[in-house]
DRENTORNU-284593 format. One record per atom (N, C-alpha, C): residue in three letters; chain; residue number from 1; atom name; x, y, z. Coordinates in Angstrom, 1 decimal, m for minus. Layout:
BEGIN
+------+-------+-----+------+--------+--------+--------+
! rest ! kette !  nr ! atom !     px !     py !     pz !
+------+-------+-----+------+--------+--------+--------+
!  ALA !     A ! NUM !   CA !      X !      Y !      Z !
...
+------+-------+-----+------+--------+--------+--------+
This chain:
BEGIN
+------+-------+-----+------+--------+--------+--------+
! rest ! kette !  nr ! atom !     px !     py !     pz !
+------+-------+-----+------+--------+--------+--------+
!  UNK !     A !   1 !    N !   90.6 !  150.1 !   76.9 !
!  UNK !     A !   1 !   CA !   89.6 !  148.8 !   77.2 !
!  UNK !     A !   1 !    C !   90.1 !  148.7 !   78.9 !
!  UNK !     A !   2 !    N !   90.4 !  149.4 !   79.3 !
!  UNK !     A !   2 !   CA !   90.8 !  149.4 !   80.4 !
!  UNK !     A !   2 !    C !   89.6 !  149.0 !   81.5 !
!  UNK !     A !   3 !    N !   89.8 !  148.3 !   82.3 !
!  UNK !     A !   3 !   CA !   88.6 !  147.9 !   83.3 !
!  UNK !     A !   3 !    C !   87.8 !  147.0 !   83.2 !
!  UNK !     A !   4 !    N !   88.1 !  146.6 !   82.0 !
!  UNK !     A !   4 !   CA !   87.3 !  145.1 !   81.5 !
!  UNK !     A !   4 !    C !   87.7 !  143.7 !   82.3 !
!  UNK !     A !   5 !    N !   86.8 !  143.2 !   82.9 !
!  UNK !     A !   5 !   CA !   86.8 !  142.1 !   83.7 !
!  UNK !     A !   5 !    C !   86.7 !  140.4 !   82.8 !
!  UNK !     A !   6 !    N !   87.2 !  139.9 !   82.9 !
!  UNK !     A !   6 !   CA !   86.9 !  138.2 !   82.4 !
!  UNK !     A !   6 !    C !   86.2 !  137.8 !   83.3 !
!  UNK !     A !   7 !    N !   85.1 !  136.7 !   83.1 !
!  UNK !     A !   7 !   CA !   84.2 !  136.3 !   84.2 !
!  UNK !     A !   7 !    C !   84.3 !  134.4 !   83.3 !
!  UNK !     A !   8 !    N !   84.3 !  133.8 !   84.4 !
!  UNK !     A !   8 !   CA !   84.2 !  132.4 !   84.0 !
!  UNK !     A !   8 !    C !   82.6 !  132.2 !   84.3 !
!  UNK !     A !   9 !    N !   82.2 !  131.2 !   83.3 !
!  UNK !     A !   9 !   CA !   80.9 !  130.7 !   83.4 !
!  UNK !     A !   9 !    C !   80.6 !  129.8 !   85.3 !
!  UNK !     A !  10 !    N !   79.7 !  129.9 !   85.2 !
!  UNK !     A !  10 !   CA !   79.4 !  129.5 !   87.0 !
!  UNK !     A !  10 !    C !   79.4 !  127.9 !   87.0 !
!  UNK !     A !  11 !    N !   79.0 !  126.7 !   85.6 !
!  UNK !     A !  11 !   CA !   79.0 !  126.2 !   85.9 !
!  UNK !     A !  11 !    C !   80.8 !  125.3 !   85.7 !
!  UNK !     A !  12 !    N !   82.1 !  126.3 !   85.0 !
!  UNK !     A !  12 !   CA !   83.3 !  125.7 !   85.3 !
!  UNK !     A !  12 !    C !   84.1 !  125.0 !   86.7 !
!  UNK !     A !  13 !    N !   84.0 !  126.2 !   87.9 !
!  UNK !     A !  13 !   CA !   84.3 !  125.8 !   89.1 !
!  UNK !     A !  13 !    C !   83.5 !  124.3 !   89.5 !
!  UNK !     A !  14 !    N !   82.2 !  124.4 !   89.4 !
!  UNK !     A !  14 !   CA !   81.6 !  123.1 !   90.0 !
!  UNK !     A !  14 !    C !   82.0 !  122.1 !   88.9 !
!  UNK !     A !  15 !    N !   81.9 !  122.3 !   88.1 !
!  UNK !     A !  15 !   CA !   82.6 !  120.9 !   87.1 !
!  UNK !     A !  15 !    C !   83.7 !  120.0 !   87.8 !
!  UNK !     A !  16 !    N !   84.9 !  121.6 !   87.4 !
!  UNK !     A !  16 !   CA !   85.8 !  121.3 !   88.0 !
!  UNK !     A !  16 !    C !   85.8 !  120.0 !   89.7 !
!  UNK !     A !  17 !    N !   85.0 !  121.1 !   90.2 !
!  UNK !     A !  17 !   CA !   85.2 !  120.1 !   91.6 !
!  UNK !     A !  17 !    C !   84.5 !  118.9 !   91.3 !
!  UNK !     A !  18 !    N !   83.8 !  118.4 !   90.5 !
!  UNK !     A !  18 !   CA !   83.1 !  117.3 !   90.8 !
!  UNK !     A !  18 !    C !   83.9 !  116.5 !   90.1 !
!  UNK !     A !  19 !    N !   84.8 !  117.2 !   89.1 !
!  UNK !     A !  19 !   CA !   85.9 !  116.1 !   88.4 !
!  UNK !     A !  19 !    C !   86.9 !  115.6 !   89.3 !
!  UNK !     A !  20 !    N !   87.5 !  116.7 !   90.4 !
!  UNK !     A !  20 !   CA !   88.1 !  116.2 !   91.5 !
!  UNK !     A !  20 !    C !   87.6 !  115.5 !   92.3 !
!  UNK !     A !  21 !    N !   86.7 !  115.2 !   92.4 !
!  UNK !     A !  21 !   CA !   86.0 !  114.4 !   93.9 !
!  UNK !     A !  21 !    C !   85.9 !  113.5 !   93.0 !
!  UNK !     A !  22 !    N !   85.4 !  113.2 !   92.1 !
!  UNK !     A !  22 !   CA !   85.2 !  112.0 !   91.1 !
!  UNK !     A !  22 !    C !   86.8 !  110.8 !   90.8 !
!  UNK !     A !  23 !    N !   88.0 !  111.4 !   90.6 !
!  UNK !     A !  23 !   CA !   89.0 !  111.4 !   90.9 !
!  UNK !     A !  23 !    C !   89.6 !  110.5 !   91.7 !
!  UNK !     A !  24 !    N !   88.7 !  111.8 !   93.0 !
!  UNK !     A !  24 !   CA !   89.8 !  111.3 !   94.2 !
!  UNK !     A !  24 !    C !   89.1 !  110.1 !   95.2 !
!  UNK !     A !  25 !    N !   87.7 !  110.1 !   94.7 !
!  UNK !     A !  25 !   CA !   86.9 !  108.8 !   95.1 !
!  UNK !     A !  25 !    C !   87.2 !  107.3 !   94.3 !
!  UNK !     A !  26 !    N !   87.8 !  107.6 !   92.9 !
!  UNK !     A !  26 !   CA !   88.1 !  106.4 !   92.1 !
!  UNK !     A !  26 !    C !   89.8 !  106.0 !   92.4 !
!  UNK !     A !  27 !    N !   90.5 !  107.1 !   92.8 !
!  UNK !     A !  27 !   CA !   91.4 !  106.3 !   93.4 !
!  UNK !     A !  27 !    C !   91.4 !  105.8 !   95.1 !
!  UNK !     A !  28 !    N !   90.9 !  106.2 !   95.7 !
!  UNK !     A !  28 !   CA !   90.3 !  105.5 !   97.2 !
!  UNK !     A !  28 !    C !   90.0 !  104.0 !   97.1 !
!  UNK !     A !  29 !    N !   89.2 !  103.7 !   95.9 !
!  UNK !     A !  29 !   CA !   88.7 !  102.9 !   96.1 !
!  UNK !     A !  29 !    C !   89.4 !  101.6 !   96.0 !
!  UNK !     A !  30 !    N !   90.6 !  101.4 !   95.1 !
!  UNK !     A !  30 !   CA !   92.1 !  100.2 !   95.3 !
!  UNK !     A !  30 !    C !   92.5 !  100.1 !   96.8 !
!  UNK !     A !  31 !    N !   92.7 !  101.3 !   97.5 !
!  UNK !     A !  31 !   CA !   93.2 !  100.9 !   98.9 !
!  UNK !     A !  31 !    C !   92.4 !  100.4 !   99.4 !
!  UNK !     A !  32 !    N !   91.1 !  100.9 !   99.4 !
!  UNK !     A !  32 !   CA !   90.2 !  100.3 !  100.2 !
!  UNK !     A !  32 !    C !   89.9 !   98.6 !   99.9 !
!  UNK !     A !  33 !    N !   90.1 !   98.8 !   98.9 !
!  UNK !     A !  33 !   CA !   89.5 !   97.0 !   98.1 !
!  UNK !     A !  33 !    C !   90.6 !   95.9 !   98.2 !
!  UNK !     A !  34 !    N !   91.8 !   96.2 !   99.2 !
!  UNK !     A !  34 !   CA !   93.0 !   95.9 !   98.9 !
!  UNK !     A !  34 !    C !   93.5 !   95.6 !   97.9 !
!  UNK !     A !  35 !    N !   93.6 !   96.4 !   97.0 !
!  UNK !     A !  35 !   CA !   94.5 !   96.2 !   95.9 !
!  UNK !     A !  35 !    C !   95.7 !   96.5 !   95.9 !
!  UNK !     A !  36 !    N !   96.5 !   96.9 !   97.4 !
!  UNK !     A !  36 !   CA !   97.7 !   97.2 !   97.5 !
!  UNK !     A !  36 !    C !   97.6 !   96.3 !   98.8 !
!  UNK !     A !  37 !    N !   98.9 !   95.3 !   99.2 !
!  UNK !     A !  37 !   CA !   98.7 !   94.6 !  100.2 !
!  UNK !     A !  37 !    C !   99.9 !   95.0 !  101.0 !
!  UNK !     A !  38 !    N !  100.0 !   94.7 !  102.8 !
!  UNK !     A !  38 !   CA !  101.6 !   95.0 !  103.3 !
!  UNK !     A !  38 !    C !  101.9 !   93.5 !  103.6 !
!  UNK !     A !  39 !    N !  103.4 !   93.3 !  104.3 !
!  UNK !     A !  39 !   CA !  103.6 !   92.0 !  104.0 !
!  UNK !     A !  39 !    C !  102.9 !   91.3 !  105.3 !
!  UNK !     A !  40 !    N !  102.8 !   91.7 !  106.0 !
!  UNK !     A !  40 !   CA !  102.0 !   90.8 !  107.0 !
!  UNK !     A !  40 !    C !  100.8 !   90.3 !  106.6 !
!  UNK !     A !  41 !    N !   99.8 !   91.4 !  106.0 !
!  UNK !     A !  41 !   CA !   98.7 !   90.4 !  105.5 !
!  UNK !     A !  41 !    C !   98.6 !   89.8 !  104.4 !
!  UNK !     A !  42 !    N !   99.8 !   90.0 !  103.5 !
!  UNK !     A !  42 !   CA !  100.1 !   88.8 !  102.4 !
!  UNK !     A !  42 !    C !  100.3 !   87.9 !  103.6 !
!  UNK !     A !  43 !    N !  101.2 !   87.8 !  104.5 !
!  UNK !     A !  43 !   CA !  102.0 !   86.3 !  105.1 !
!  UNK !     A !  43 !    C !  100.5 !   86.0 !  105.7 !
!  UNK !     A !  44 !    N !   99.4 !   86.8 !  106.4 !
!  UNK !     A !  44 !   CA !   98.4 !   86.4 !  106.7 !
!  UNK !     A !  44 !    C !   97.7 !   85.8 !  105.8 !
!  UNK !     A !  45 !    N !   97.1 !   86.0 !  104.6 !
!  UNK !     A !  45 !   CA !   96.2 !   85.9 !  103.7 !
!  UNK !     A !  45 !    C !   96.9 !   84.1 !  103.5 !
!  UNK !     A !  46 !    N !   98.3 !   83.9 !  103.2 !
!  UNK !     A !  46 !   CA !   98.8 !   82.7 !  103.0 !
!  UNK !     A !  46 !    C !   98.5 !   81.8 !  104.1 !
!  UNK !     A !  47 !    N !   98.7 !   81.9 !  105.2 !
!  UNK !     A !  47 !   CA !   98.8 !   80.7 !  106.5 !
!  UNK !     A !  47 !    C !   97.3 !   80.4 !  106.4 !
!  UNK !     A !  48 !    N !   96.4 !   81.7 !  106.4 !
!  UNK !     A !  48 !   CA !   95.1 !   81.8 !  107.1 !
!  UNK !     A !  48 !    C !   94.3 !   80.3 !  105.4 !
!  UNK !     A !  49 !    N !   95.0 !   80.4 !  104.2 !
!  UNK !     A !  49 !   CA !   94.3 !   79.7 !  103.2 !
!  UNK !     A !  49 !    C !   95.5 !   78.0 !  103.8 !
!  UNK !     A !  50 !    N !   96.4 !   78.3 !  103.9 !
!  UNK !     A !  50 !   CA !   96.5 !   76.8 !  104.5 !
!  UNK !     A !  50 !    C !   96.2 !   76.4 !  105.6 !
!  UNK !     A !  51 !    N !   95.6 !   76.9 !  106.5 !
!  UNK !     A !  51 !   CA !   95.1 !   76.4 !  107.6 !
!  UNK !     A !  51 !    C !   93.8 !   76.1 !  107.4 !
!  UNK !     A !  52 !    N !   93.1 !   77.4 !  107.7 !
!  UNK !     A !  52 !   CA !   91.6 !   77.4 !  107.3 !
!  UNK !     A !  52 !    C !   91.2 !   76.8 !  106.0 !
!  UNK !     A !  53 !    N !   91.4 !   77.2 !  105.0 !
!  UNK !     A !  53 !   CA !   90.5 !   76.8 !  104.0 !
!  UNK !     A !  53 !    C !   91.1 !   75.1 !  103.5 !
!  UNK !     A !  54 !    N !   92.2 !   74.8 !  103.8 !
!  UNK !     A !  54 !   CA !   93.2 !   73.4 !  103.4 !
!  UNK !     A !  54 !    C !   93.2 !   72.5 !  104.7 !
!  UNK !     A !  55 !    N !   93.0 !   73.0 !  105.9 !
!  UNK !     A !  55 !   CA !   93.3 !   72.5 !  107.0 !
!  UNK !     A !  55 !    C !   94.6 !   71.5 !  107.3 !
!  UNK !     A !  56 !    N !   95.9 !   72.5 !  107.3 !
!  UNK !     A !  56 !   CA !   97.1 !   71.8 !  108.0 !
!  UNK !     A !  56 !    C !   97.1 !   72.8 !  109.3 !
!  UNK !     A !  57 !    N !   98.0 !   71.8 !  110.0 !
!  UNK !     A !  57 !   CA !   97.9 !   72.3 !  111.9 !
!  UNK !     A !  57 !    C !   98.8 !   73.4 !  112.0 !
!  UNK !     A !  58 !    N !   99.7 !   73.4 !  110.8 !
!  UNK !     A !  58 !   CA !  100.8 !   73.8 !  111.8 !
!  UNK !     A !  58 !    C !  101.3 !   74.6 !  110.1 !
!  UNK !     A !  59 !    N !  101.6 !   76.2 !  110.2 !
!  UNK !     A !  59 !   CA !  101.9 !   76.7 !  108.6 !
!  UNK !     A !  59 !    C !  102.6 !   78.1 !  109.2 !
!  UNK !     A !  60 !    N !  103.6 !   78.2 !  108.4 !
!  UNK !     A !  60 !   CA !  104.6 !   79.4 !  108.4 !
!  UNK !     A !  60 !    C !  104.8 !   79.7 !  106.7 !
!  UNK !     A !  61 !    N !  104.8 !   81.3 !  107.1 !
!  UNK !     A !  61 !   CA !  105.1 !   81.9 !  105.6 !
!  UNK !     A !  61 !    C !  106.0 !   83.1 !  105.7 !
!  UNK !     A !  62 !    N !  106.7 !   83.8 !  104.6 !
!  UNK !     A !  62 !   CA !  107.7 !   84.3 !  104.8 !
!  UNK !     A !  62 !    C !  107.5 !   85.1 !  102.9 !
!  UNK !     A !  63 !    N !  106.7 !   86.8 !  103.3 !
!  UNK !     A !  63 !   CA !  106.6 !   87.0 !  101.9 !
!  UNK !     A !  63 !    C !  107.9 !   88.3 !  101.6 !
!  UNK !     A !  64 !    N !  107.6 !   88.5 !  100.1 !
!  UNK !     A !  64 !   CA !  108.5 !   89.9 !   99.8 !
!  UNK !     A !  64 !    C !  107.9 !   90.4 !   99.0 !
!  UNK !     A !  65 !    N !  108.0 !   91.6 !   98.3 !
!  UNK !     A !  65 !   CA !  107.5 !   91.8 !   97.3 !
!  UNK !     A !  65 !    C !  108.1 !   91.3 !   95.8 !
!  UNK !     A !  66 !    N !  107.0 !   91.3 !   95.1 !
!  UNK !     A !  66 !   CA !  107.5 !   90.4 !   93.9 !
!  UNK !     A !  66 !    C !  108.7 !   91.5 !   92.9 !
!  UNK !     A !  67 !    N !  109.4 !   90.4 !   92.6 !
!  UNK !     A !  67 !   CA !  110.8 !   91.4 !   91.9 !
!  UNK !     A !  67 !    C !  111.7 !   91.8 !   93.2 !
!  UNK !     A !  68 !    N !  111.6 !   91.8 !   94.2 !
!  UNK !     A !  68 !   CA !  112.3 !   93.1 !   95.0 !
!  UNK !     A !  68 !    C !  113.0 !   91.8 !   96.1 !
!  UNK !     A !  69 !    N !  113.9 !   92.1 !   96.9 !
!  UNK !     A !  69 !   CA !  114.5 !   91.1 !   97.9 !
!  UNK !     A !  69 !    C !  114.0 !   91.6 !   99.2 !
!  UNK !     A !  70 !    N !  113.4 !   92.6 !   99.5 !
!  UNK !     A !  70 !   CA !  112.9 !   93.1 !  100.8 !
!  UNK !     A !  70 !    C !  111.6 !   94.5 !  100.3 !
!  UNK !     A !  71 !    N !  110.8 !   94.6 !  101.3 !
!  UNK !     A !  71 !   CA !  109.8 !   95.5 !  101.4 !
!  UNK !     A !  71 !    C !  110.6 !   96.7 !  101.6 !
!  UNK !     A !  72 !    N !  110.2 !   97.7 !  101.3 !
!  UNK !     A !  72 !   CA !  111.1 !   99.3 !  102.0 !
!  UNK !     A !  72 !    C !  109.6 !   99.6 !  103.1 !
!  UNK !     A !  73 !    N !  110.5 !   99.7 !  104.0 !
!  UNK !     A !  73 !   CA !  109.9 !  100.4 !  105.1 !
!  UNK !     A !  73 !    C !  108.1 !  100.9 !  104.9 !
!  UNK !     A !  74 !    N !  107.1 !  100.8 !  105.6 !
!  UNK !     A !  74 !   CA !  106.0 !  101.6 !  105.1 !
!  UNK !     A !  74 !    C !  105.5 !  101.2 !  104.0 !
!  UNK !     A !  75 !    N !  105.9 !  100.3 !  102.8 !
!  UNK !     A !  75 !   CA !  105.4 !  101.0 !  101.7 !
!  UNK !     A !  75 !    C !  104.6 !   99.4 !  101.4 !
!  UNK !     A !  76 !    N !  103.4 !   99.6 !  100.7 !
!  UNK !     A !  76 !   CA !  102.6 !   98.5 !  100.3 !
!  UNK !     A !  76 !    C !  102.8 !   98.2 !   98.8 !
!  UNK !     A !  77 !    N !  102.4 !   97.0 !   98.5 !
!  UNK !     A !  77 !   CA !  102.7 !   96.1 !   97.2 !
!  UNK !     A !  77 !    C !  101.6 !   95.8 !   96.7 !
!  UNK !     A !  78 !    N !  101.5 !   95.6 !   95.5 !
!  UNK !     A !  78 !   CA !  100.2 !   94.9 !   94.5 !
!  UNK !     A !  78 !    C !  100.5 !   93.4 !   94.6 !
!  UNK !     A !  79 !    N !  101.4 !   92.6 !   94.4 !
!  UNK !     A !  79 !   CA !  102.0 !   91.3 !   94.6 !
!  UNK !     A !  79 !    C !  102.9 !   91.4 !   95.4 !
!  UNK !     A !  80 !    N !  102.7 !   90.0 !   95.8 !
!  UNK !     A !  80 !   CA !  103.6 !   89.4 !   96.7 !
!  UNK !     A !  80 !    C !  104.3 !   88.0 !   96.6 !
!  UNK !     A !  81 !    N !  105.7 !   87.7 !   96.4 !
!  UNK !     A !  81 !   CA !  106.4 !   86.2 !   96.8 !
!  UNK !     A !  81 !    C !  105.9 !   85.5 !   97.8 !
!  UNK !     A !  82 !    N !  105.6 !   85.0 !   98.3 !
!  UNK !     A !  82 !   CA !  105.5 !   84.1 !   99.5 !
!  UNK !     A !  82 !    C !  106.4 !   82.6 !   99.7 !
!  UNK !     A !  83 !    N !  106.8 !   82.6 !  100.6 !
!  UNK !     A !  83 !   CA !  107.5 !   80.6 !  100.9 !
!  UNK !     A !  83 !    C !  106.8 !   80.5 !  101.8 !
!  UNK !     A !  84 !    N !  106.1 !   79.3 !  101.9 !
!  UNK !     A !  84 !   CA !  105.6 !   78.7 !  103.0 !
!  UNK !     A !  84 !    C !  105.6 !   77.3 !  102.9 !
!  UNK !     A !  85 !    N !  105.8 !   77.1 !  104.6 !
!  UNK !     A !  85 !   CA !  105.4 !   75.6 !  104.8 !
!  UNK !     A !  85 !    C !  104.7 !   75.2 !  105.6 !
!  UNK !     A !  86 !    N !  103.6 !   73.9 !  105.7 !
!  UNK !     A !  86 !   CA !  102.8 !   73.5 !  106.2 !
!  UNK !     A !  86 !    C !  102.8 !   71.8 !  106.4 !
!  UNK !     A !  87 !    N !  102.4 !   71.5 !  107.4 !
!  UNK !     A !  87 !   CA !  102.1 !   69.8 !  107.9 !
!  UNK !     A !  87 !    C !  101.3 !   69.8 !  109.4 !
!  UNK !     A !  88 !    N !  101.3 !   68.4 !  109.5 !
!  UNK !     A !  88 !   CA !  100.5 !   68.5 !  110.8 !
!  UNK !     A !  88 !    C !  101.7 !   68.3 !  111.7 !
!  UNK !     A !  89 !    N !  102.7 !   68.6 !  111.9 !
!  UNK !     A !  89 !   CA !  104.1 !   68.2 !  112.6 !
!  UNK !     A !  89 !    C !  104.7 !   69.5 !  112.7 !
!  UNK !     A !  90 !    N !  104.9 !   70.5 !  114.0 !
!  UNK !     A !  90 !   CA !  105.5 !   71.7 !  114.1 !
!  UNK !     A !  90 !    C !  106.9 !   71.8 !  113.5 !
!  UNK !     A !  91 !    N !  107.6 !   70.5 !  113.8 !
!  UNK !     A !  91 !   CA !  108.8 !   70.1 !  113.9 !
!  UNK !     A !  91 !    C !  109.5 !   69.6 !  112.4 !
!  UNK !     A !  92 !    N !  108.6 !   68.8 !  111.6 !
!  UNK !     A !  92 !   CA !  108.8 !   68.7 !  110.0 !
!  UNK !     A !  92 !    C !  107.7 !   68.5 !  109.3 !
!  UNK !     A !  93 !    N !  107.7 !   70.3 !  108.6 !
!  UNK !     A !  93 !   CA !  106.7 !   70.5 !  107.8 !
!  UNK !     A !  93 !    C !  106.3 !   69.2 !  106.7 !
!  UNK !     A !  94 !    N !  105.6 !   69.1 !  106.3 !
!  UNK !     A !  94 !   CA !  105.2 !   67.6 !  104.9 !
!  UNK !     A !  94 !    C !  105.4 !   68.4 !  103.9 !
!  UNK !     A !  95 !    N !  104.6 !   69.7 !  103.8 !
!  UNK !     A !  95 !   CA !  104.7 !   70.5 !  102.5 !
!  UNK !     A !  95 !    C !  105.5 !   71.7 !  102.4 !
!  UNK !     A !  96 !    N !  106.1 !   72.0 !  101.2 !
!  UNK !     A !  96 !   CA !  106.4 !   73.6 !  101.1 !
!  UNK !     A !  96 !    C !  106.5 !   73.9 !  100.0 !
!  UNK !     A !  97 !    N !  106.3 !   75.6 !   99.5 !
!  UNK !     A !  97 !   CA !  106.2 !   75.6 !   98.2 !
!  UNK !     A !  97 !    C !  106.4 !   76.8 !   98.0 !
!  UNK !     A !  98 !    N !  106.1 !   78.1 !   97.1 !
!  UNK !     A !  98 !   CA !  105.9 !   79.3 !   96.5 !
!  UNK !     A !  98 !    C !  104.6 !   79.8 !   96.1 !
!  UNK !     A !  99 !    N !  104.2 !   81.3 !   96.4 !
!  UNK !     A !  99 !   CA !  102.7 !   81.6 !   95.6 !
!  UNK !     A !  99 !    C !  102.9 !   82.9 !   95.9 !
!  UNK !     A ! 100 !    N !  102.6 !   83.5 !   94.8 !
!  UNK !     A ! 100 !   CA !  102.6 !   85.1 !   94.7 !
!  UNK !     A ! 100 !    C !  100.4 !   85.0 !   95.3 !
!  UNK !     A ! 101 !    N !  100.9 !   86.4 !   95.7 !
!  UNK !     A ! 101 !   CA !   99.6 !   86.8 !   96.2 !
!  UNK !     A ! 101 !    C !   99.5 !   87.9 !   95.6 !
!  UNK !     A ! 102 !    N !   98.5 !   88.8 !   95.0 !
!  UNK !     A ! 102 !   CA !   98.1 !   89.7 !   94.4 !
!  UNK !     A ! 102 !    C !   96.9 !   90.4 !   94.4 !
!  UNK !     A ! 103 !    N !   97.0 !   91.2 !   95.6 !
!  UNK !     A ! 103 !   CA !   95.4 !   92.4 !   95.9 !
!  UNK !     A ! 103 !    C !   94.6 !   92.6 !   94.5 !
!  UNK !     A ! 104 !    N !   93.5 !   92.1 !   95.2 !
!  UNK !     A ! 104 !   CA !   92.4 !   92.5 !   94.1 !
!  UNK !     A ! 104 !    C !   91.4 !   93.7 !   94.5 !
!  UNK !     A ! 105 !    N !   91.0 !   94.5 !   93.1 !
!  UNK !     A ! 105 !   CA !   89.7 !   95.7 !   93.7 !
!  UNK !     A ! 105 !    C !   88.7 !   95.0 !   93.5 !
!  UNK !     A ! 106 !    N !   87.9 !   94.2 !   93.7 !
!  UNK !     A ! 106 !   CA !   87.4 !   93.3 !   93.4 !
!  UNK !     A ! 106 !    C !   86.1 !   93.5 !   94.9 !
!  UNK !     A ! 107 !    N !   86.8 !   93.7 !   96.1 !
!  UNK !     A ! 107 !   CA !   86.0 !   94.0 !   97.3 !
!  UNK !     A ! 107 !    C !   87.1 !   93.4 !   98.6 !
!  UNK !     A ! 108 !    N !   86.9 !   94.5 !   99.5 !
!  UNK !     A ! 108 !   CA !   87.7 !   94.0 !  101.3 !
!  UNK !     A ! 108 !    C !   88.1 !   92.5 !  101.0 !
!  UNK !     A ! 109 !    N !   89.0 !   92.0 !  101.4 !
!  UNK !     A ! 109 !   CA !   89.8 !   91.0 !  101.7 !
!  UNK !     A ! 109 !    C !   89.7 !   89.8 !  100.4 !
!  UNK !     A ! 110 !    N !   89.4 !   90.3 !   99.3 !
!  UNK !     A ! 110 !   CA !   90.0 !   89.7 !   98.0 !
!  UNK !     A ! 110 !    C !   91.1 !   90.1 !   97.1 !
!  UNK !     A ! 111 !    N !   92.0 !   88.6 !   97.0 !
!  UNK !     A ! 111 !   CA !   93.1 !   88.5 !   96.4 !
!  UNK !     A ! 111 !    C !   93.1 !   87.4 !   95.8 !
!  UNK !     A ! 112 !    N !   94.2 !   87.3 !   94.6 !
!  UNK !     A ! 112 !   CA !   94.3 !   86.2 !   93.9 !
!  UNK !     A ! 112 !    C !   95.7 !   85.3 !   94.3 !
!  UNK !     A ! 113 !    N !   95.8 !   84.1 !   94.3 !
!  UNK !     A ! 113 !   CA !   97.3 !   83.2 !   94.4 !
!  UNK !     A ! 113 !    C !   97.5 !   82.6 !   93.2 !
!  UNK !     A ! 114 !    N !   98.6 !   82.7 !   92.9 !
!  UNK !     A ! 114 !   CA !   99.6 !   82.1 !   91.5 !
!  UNK !     A ! 114 !    C !  100.5 !   80.8 !   92.5 !
!  UNK !     A ! 115 !    N !  100.2 !   80.2 !   91.9 !
!  UNK !     A ! 115 !   CA !  101.1 !   78.9 !   92.6 !
!  UNK !     A ! 115 !    C !  102.7 !   78.7 !   91.8 !
!  UNK !     A ! 116 !    N !  103.3 !   79.2 !   92.1 !
!  UNK !     A ! 116 !   CA !  105.0 !   78.8 !   91.8 !
!  UNK !     A ! 116 !    C !  105.6 !   77.4 !   91.8 !
!  UNK !     A ! 117 !    N !  105.6 !   76.8 !   92.8 !
!  UNK !     A ! 117 !   CA !  105.7 !   75.7 !   93.1 !
!  UNK !     A ! 117 !    C !  105.5 !   74.9 !   94.3 !
!  UNK !     A ! 118 !    N !  105.5 !   73.9 !   94.5 !
!  UNK !     A ! 118 !   CA !  105.3 !   72.7 !   96.1 !
!  UNK !     A ! 118 !    C !  106.0 !   72.0 !   95.7 !
!  UNK !     A ! 119 !    N !  106.5 !   71.4 !   96.9 !
!  UNK !     A ! 119 !   CA !  107.5 !   70.4 !   97.1 !
!  UNK !     A ! 119 !    C !  106.9 !   69.4 !   98.3 !
!  UNK !     A ! 120 !    N !  107.2 !   68.2 !   98.0 !
!  UNK !     A ! 120 !   CA !  106.9 !   67.2 !   99.5 !
!  UNK !     A ! 120 !    C !  105.4 !   66.8 !   99.3 !
!  UNK !     A ! 121 !    N !  104.9 !   66.1 !  100.7 !
!  UNK !     A ! 121 !   CA !  103.6 !   65.5 !  100.3 !
!  UNK !     A ! 121 !    C !  102.6 !   66.4 !  100.9 !
!  UNK !     A ! 122 !    N !  102.1 !   66.9 !   99.9 !
!  UNK !     A ! 122 !   CA !  101.0 !   68.0 !  100.0 !
!  UNK !     A ! 122 !    C !   99.6 !   67.6 !  100.4 !
!  UNK !     A ! 123 !    N !   99.4 !   66.7 !  101.2 !
!  UNK !     A ! 123 !   CA !   98.3 !   65.9 !  101.6 !
!  UNK !     A ! 123 !    C !   96.6 !   66.8 !  101.6 !
!  UNK !     A ! 124 !    N !   96.4 !   67.7 !  101.6 !
!  UNK !     A ! 124 !   CA !   95.3 !   68.7 !  101.9 !
!  UNK !     A ! 124 !    C !   95.7 !   69.9 !  100.8 !
!  UNK !     A ! 125 !    N !   96.3 !   69.6 !   99.9 !
!  UNK !     A ! 125 !   CA !   96.6 !   70.8 !   99.0 !
!  UNK !     A ! 125 !    C !   97.0 !   71.8 !   98.5 !
!  UNK !     A ! 126 !    N !   97.6 !   72.9 !   98.0 !
!  UNK !     A ! 126 !   CA !   98.2 !   73.7 !   98.2 !
!  UNK !     A ! 126 !    C !   97.6 !   75.6 !   97.6 !
!  UNK !     A ! 127 !    N !   98.5 !   76.4 !   98.3 !
!  UNK !     A ! 127 !   CA !   97.4 !   77.6 !   98.0 !
!  UNK !     A ! 127 !    C !   97.4 !   78.0 !   96.6 !
+------+-------+-----+------+--------+--------+--------+
């Protein structure tokens, strides 16, 4: 039986290509929907929450990946632990605390926060 060839049905490559495209599109959705956040964006979210949503005039935040002492250069993470301070005076913050920021797949700019603790007189609330 020399010279015999095996042919794949035409639908196999099309189905495989469709599956690859579908997998690639599904993998791209979390990144586009802010599932992973970088350090500066996590800090921006906390400061924005303190300033715009709660009304504090002076805010500062420092974030690190949850469970790590520092981020790897260029890496993005799903969960960030953020230490923050806020108040009405730049020289003496009224309120401080820690909040976990968690990226979300439900849409661009969406995220969750989990309050770990707050100290001081947080007259406008906490993130």
